N, C-alpha and C positions, 0 to 999 in steps of 0.2 A: 608490179608494183614496187616501187624504191622504199628503200627502210623510212625515210622521212614521211611519205603518204602512208606509209603503214604505222609509223608511231604519232602519225595526226590523226586518223581511223581510232586507233586504242584510245586514245584520250576523250574523242568526241562518244564512243560509246560509254566509256567508263561515266560520262557527265550526264549520257542518256540514262544510264542505269540509276544513278544517284538521285535524277530526278523522279523517275520513277518512284523510287522507294519512298521518296519525302512527301509527294502526291497521295500514296500508300496509305502512309502512316500518318498524315493530317488530315487527310479525305478533301484538301484542297485542288483542284483539276488546274487552277490556272498558275499553279506553282512552276518553275523550270530553271534552267541554269544558262546565265550568258554570260561568256568569258569570268567562267568561275565563279560568280555569283547570283545568289539566288535572286530569282525577281517574281511579283505577283505581277502576272502580264506584263507591263511595261515599266512599272514600278520595282526597283532595286531594293532589297529589304535590309534592314540593320544588320550589322556583323555585331555581335554582342559579345563575341570572345576570341582572343589572338588565335586559338587554337582553334578554328571553324574555319580560318582564311586556307582558301586552297592554290595548290602550287602544281605547276605542270606536271611535275614529277611524283605526284602522289601515287601509288597504286591503289588497286581497287578497295583493297581493307582499309587502306587511310581513310580515301574518299568516303567508304562507305560510313566510318567513325563521324565524320561531318557530314553528313547528310542526318543520320540517327541523333546527332547534337541539335541540328536545325529543326529538325520534325518535332521533338521533342519540346524545345524551346516554344513553338507554334501553339502545340496541344497541352501542355503543362504550366507555363505563365500567363497569366494574365497582364499584357502590354500596357493597359491603361492604368493598372493600379502599380506596375512596376516604375512607369515615367512619372506618376504622380507622387513616387516615394525617393526618387532619384536625388542624390545630393546634387549641387552647383559643379563646385568644386573639380575639375576635370579627374585629378589621379584619384581623388574618392570615388567619381562616378564611375571609372574603369574598374575599380575594384568589387564595388556593387554590382555592376554587370556581369564580371567574372564569378562573384559568388552565388547569382540566381543561376546563371548558366551553368555551375557544379549541381546546383539543386535540381533543376530539372535532370540532369544526367543521372541521377542517383533513384530516377523514379521509372525507370524502363520497364515495359510488363513481363508480369511474371513467364508468359506463355513466349518473351523472345528472348530468349538467353545469349543469343547472337549478338544481338545490340548492346549488351551490356561489354561483351568480349571487345565489339568493335570501339565505341568508346573509351574504352580502358586502353587500346592499343594506340589509337588516335592522339590520347593525351599523355602517355610515355614517349610517342615519339615527336610530339610540339616540345615537351619537357628536354630531350636531349639535343634538340636543334636549338633551342633558347641557352641552354648549357655549353654546346659545342660552339657558337656564335663570342663565346668571350664576355656574353652579358652579364654570367654570373661572377665577374672577375672586380665589379665595382660593389660599392656599399649597397647602393639603391637597386641596383640587378639582383643583387644576393637577396637582399629583402624581399622585392616582389615575388621573387620565385620561390623563397620559404613561405612567403603568405600564401601563395598560390597552392604549393606541396600540401600542405598541412591542411588548410581548410578542404582542399578537396579527399584529402584521407579521412577528414573526421565526418565530411558530410557521406559520404560512399562508403565508409565501411572498407577502402579498400589501402595498401601500404602506399608510404611514397615511393617513389622512384628510385629503384635501390641502387642504381649508377650514383646517384646524387645525396645518397641519404647522409656519407659521410660530414660531405659539404655543409648540408645544411644545418646540423646536429647544434653548433654551438648559436647560431640566429635561431633556432627553434628553442632552444632552452632559454635563451634572454625574453622571446616573446610572449613565452608561458604564461607569467604570473598577471601582465595586461591584456593576453588575449584568452586565456583558460576559458571563463564563465561561458565569454560569447561564442568560442569553437564549439562547447558542449553544446547551447541552443541550437547553434548550426543541424546537430542532425538530430534533436529532438524535435522540431518543428519544422522538418521539411516538408512535411505533407502540406503545411500552412504558409501561403505564401507571405501574406501580412507580419505572421507571427516572427517567420523566417527573417523579413526585412529587418526589423528591431537588431538583431543580433550582426545581420550583414552591415549595418549602416553603423554600427558602434565599431564594428572591425576596420571598417573604410575609414573611417574617420582616426581613428587611433593608427594606422598604417600611414595615412595623409599624412597627419603631424609629424612622424617617425622619417619619412621622406620627405618633407619639408626641412627636416633638422639636416638632412646628410648634405643638403646643396652648401653647408657653410664646408663642405669637405670637396667641392667641386673640384679644385685644382689638384688632389689629389685622385679623384675616383673620375675624373673626366666630365666633361661639360652635363650636365643633367638635361639638355636640350638637343644633344647628341641625336642624328636620326636613328642609331642603332637603338636606342630607345624604345623607339616605335613598336618592336615586335611585344615591349612589354606594358605599353600604356595607351596606343592609339587601337580603340576597339572599335573606330567609325560605328558607335553606335549614336550620334546625334541624327537629328530629325531635318539638320538643315541641308542645304543645297548641295545634292549629288553630285560628285565630279564625273563628267560624261568619261564613256568609253569607247577606244575605238572599235568601229565596226569592223567584224569579220566574218566570213562564211566559208563554205565549203564550195571549193570548183568542183563545178559536173565536169567539165574538160578533163580535170587534173584526176582529180578524185573517182568518179565511176567508172570511165575509161581505162584509167591507170595509164593515161599516156603521159609522157615526159613534158618538161616546159620547154617551149619552143622559141624562137627567135626568126621573125621574119627574114631578116637580113642585118647584117653586122658593119654594110660598105660605109654608113654615116656616124658609127660612134666614134665620139673622140675622150682622149681623156687630155686636159689643158691644165696649164699654172692659172689660178684664177687671175694674178695680178695681170698677163698677159691678155685678158680681155676688156680692160679698163684701162682707159687714157692716162698717164701718169699724173697730168693737172689734177684730173677729180680723183684718182686715188690718195693725193696728196690733202684733197679735202674732205674724205672720208676718213682718213686716217684722223685727220682734226677731231672731225665730228666724235668719233669711237673711242679718243682721249678724254674727250670732255665726258663721255658718258661713263666710264673707267674711273676717271675723279670722282663723279657723284656718287659711284657705288660706295664708296668709302671704305673698301677691301684692302689693307696690306696685302703686297704679295709674301712678303716675311714671313708674318701670321698662317698663308694659306699654305706656303713651302715647308713649313715645320709639321701642318697637319699632315698635308700629301706624305712625308716622308714618314712619318709613325703609322701612316696606313701603308705605304708599300714596299718601306725597306724590310730588309730578312738580313737575320744576323750571317756573317760570311768572312772567312779566314782571309786574315790582311797581314802576313808575315807573324812574327816573332818580337816578344820583349825582352831582350838580355839583361842581366844583374839585377835576377832577381833572386829573391830570399826566399823562394819555394817556386816547387815548378818542376820542370823535366830538366835532366843535369844538361848544361851546356858544355859539348866538348870542348870547344876553345877555351875553356874556362881551367881546364886539368892542370895547367902548368902552374899558374895562379894559385890554385889550391895546393901544389906542391910546395910553391915558396912560401906560400901564407897560408898554414893550416887551418888557423881561425878567421879566414875569409868566409862569410855566407854568403855574399850574393853572385853564386855560381851559376843558378837557375836563369831557365828562362821560360818563358809562358805563351802560349798564342794569342797573335792577337785577333780580336774577333770586332766587325765594324758593321754597323750596319749599311747595306747598299741598295738601292734602289734600281736593280736590273729587271725593269717594267717598261713597258711600252704603253703608252696611253693615246688612245686613239679619239677624237672625235669625229663621228659622220655626220656630217647637218643635213637633213632635207631641206632642199633648195625649190620645192614647190610654190606656187604661188600663194598659199594661205599662211605661209612661213613668213612674207614680209611684215606683218603687223607685228613679227616679233624679232625681228632682224637684228634691232640694236640690242635688248639686252641679251638676247642670244650670243651677238658679238662680243660684248662685254664680257658675259660668264669666260666665254672659250676664250679670250684673249686674255685672262687673268690666268687661267687656269695653264694654259699651255708658257706664260711666262715662270708661273709657281713651280709648277712639274721639272722643269729645266734647273731651277735653284734646287728642288729635291732630288737631285742625281740623277732622274729618269729620263726617258724620250717620250717624244709626243708629238703627234701628226695629226692634224685639222685636213678632213676632206669634205667634200660635198659633193651630193649627187645632183641633178636635175635631168630635162631632156632640152635637146636641140632646137624642139619646135612644139607647138600645138598642134591639139589632136591629130597627130600621127606623123606629121611633117612629111618629110620623102619619103620615108617606107611606107607610108599609107596609099601616096601616088603609086609607087611601084605595087601594091599588090592590088589597086584596083583596075590598073593597066594588064596585070596578069588573070585577072578576070574572077578575083575575088575568092579565093579557094578558100573552102572552109578550114578553121581552128588554124589560123597563121603564126600563132603565138604574139609575142611582144612587136609590137606596130610603130615605134617610134624610134628616133635616136637618141640613144643614149649620150648626155654630156657628163662625166667625170670631173669634178673640180678638187685641185691640189691647193688649200689654202697656206699649207706649210708642211713641207716634206721633212719625217723624222731628224733625217741628220742637217736641218737647216735649223740654224740657232734661231730664238727669239727676236734677237734684234734685227736681223737679216730679214726675218718672215713678215714683222709687222708692217708693211705697205700691203702685203697678199693678205693679211687676214683681215683688212679694211675691206677688203673686197666683197664681204657678205654685208654690206650695205647698200651691193646695187642691185637695186631692185629688179632691173630686168635682165638678172640670171635667173629669175626664179620662174618656174614652168612647170611642168608636172613632175612625178617621181615614181620609180620604178626601184623601189627600195631594196629586192632580193638581191638581184644583179650589184648593188652597189655593197650590201653586206660582205658578199663574196668576194667583190674585188677590194676593198678593205682588209678583209682577214688574208686574202693574197700577199699583199704589201706588207701585212705585218708578220706571215711567217716567213717572208725574205728577208727577214730582219733578224739580230742575235741575240736579242734580251729572253730572260727566260720565260717572264711573264708578260704575256697581253692581254689587255684588255679595252674592249671596243664599246664606246659609248654612242649609240644613236640617238640623236634628239630631233622627233619630228612632233607634228603638231594633229597626224591623221593617217588612217591607211593608206596603204600605196595607191596613186591614181593613174591612168593614163588612160584617157577618156578611149582614144582608137582600139587600142588593146581591149577594153570591158568588152563596147561593142562586138566587136569582130569574135569574141572569145565567148567569156562570160563574166559577170559583173565580179566574182571571186576570184578570177585569175590569178591576179598577182598578189594578193593576200597568200591564197594555199602557198604561192612560192615564196613568198616570203620567211612564213611559217616553215618549211621544210628547209630551206637554206639557214637559217638559226640553228633549227636541231642538227642541220649536218656539221656548222661549222664551228658549235661548241665542244667541239671535241680536241677543239686545239686553242680554241680563241675562248675569253671570259667576255660577253655579249651581255650588254645591259641596254634597257631602254631607258632614256629619258623624255616622256611626255611631255610636251609645250601646253600646260593647260588640259591634257587628256591621258586619261589612263592607257599605256599601250600592253597590258599584262595577255592580252589576246594574241598578242607575237611575241612579248619576250617575258623568260619565266621569271627575271628579276627586272623590274622596272619598279620608277619611280615618279612622279607627277610634282613639275615644276612650275612656279607660279612667277609668270614673269612681271606682272604687277607691280611686285617688289621692286623698287626701282633703288634702292640701297641699302646698304646691311649685310651681314655675313648668312642670313638664313639659305638663297637659293645655294650657295658655295656649300653649305652642309647638308643638304638633301644630295648633291651628288658626292659628296666624300661619303655618304654614308652607302650609295652604291659600290662604291670602289671598298668598303669594307666587307662585302658579302663574296662567299666563295661558293 
């Protein structure tokens, strides 16, 4: 069994153990996890608090803390009463949801002391992740964090997280006069949901007013709609339309037998420049169409480049500044010091400049279903490629598809060979280079327009494409490498799925991502779809937004993650 298969099996076991714990504690046999989200049957349940959001790298104790919190919410909270009392303002509602979650977490049965430890461990881990992500460096983030810390401490009678106690002290002291009475009420009425809600609503409204006040300082503290704040205020507790999740399963061929991923033949695999597959006249027409779409988007490359530099650049040594009044003594000025003893500018200081020594690669799923999203995706990638270059970083734009439908020539070879069992991948792989990392954006403009050529889009073999993109990135000199995979679904090649099993390509993609993450930061950008079953760090992109900065903010949020 490979390391990737072992890790996938470990994750599945953790998920199954947690699902069993939630079912046992709640008495509801229909509960189960799918794509790290709790479901009742086929219906996903609301995620009431940010610390209940699972990630692929959670260990068993952290995952058990999440499961215990969810079970207590199901058994100790009246959902109908809670919905009826919830405020309409999104920020206030988020805080109200969080306080109700803290209330139920203060009520574990006395005969289950391990549950209390699991809940505490999960809260501490989430708190440190929040702090170390940089969110507490802003006024809004520090306010939200402080409210969460002092409210949970008061409700559960547990101390605040020790590592950040000094950080929140000033904010905690400032909040005491306005929140003190209601904080006492939270602890006093924690067993009475309705009475507790009165104090929780008061705290939510007061905090919401303070949050609104901090928007006046947005230029100093960062954009309050920055996607990094989603960790603080996006509790996914609405009962509206659920974002669909990519379907993923375990391969019997790869998982149970321990067999390695196979390729029937590589004889027909190709890697091509996308511009070579489109007639020059058509490429010019497609570029004009893409330019019109970019213009309608209304996003300036200059603004995007500034935001990218803030995210990607790291301080680096860039020589020395001489003739300074303090710093290190400059040996070249000793003669000047002797001739002019009063001269003070005899020092030098090291010059530190922000340098974006980063390669950002966009890997685009060119399967048939992506043709509906080709234009907005092409506009987004085109603007990012130009802006990344302006920010001083490197950018590559790649794509992946197949050379034929339903297997093409490899499948015909397999049939002629007598259909041997488990042949592995049964299609001809086509990897496309829309813009190479060394090619400037101005020269790559025509090639990027090839994203709009619909007949390039066929089927998708994602795992091999991720490995190919990562290999290209490792051959480059940049210190940091970020791969953004844009896709609207699970891997799909009909011939491979029929000849092996339906989840053969799914499991290979998960194993590949797990293996390549040791050298490349991989992010999933789901085009109208949640890709979290395959990528630990992912974001859903709404391509229906035809203008404005929102889609770019979503991608920037992924780039801030480490």
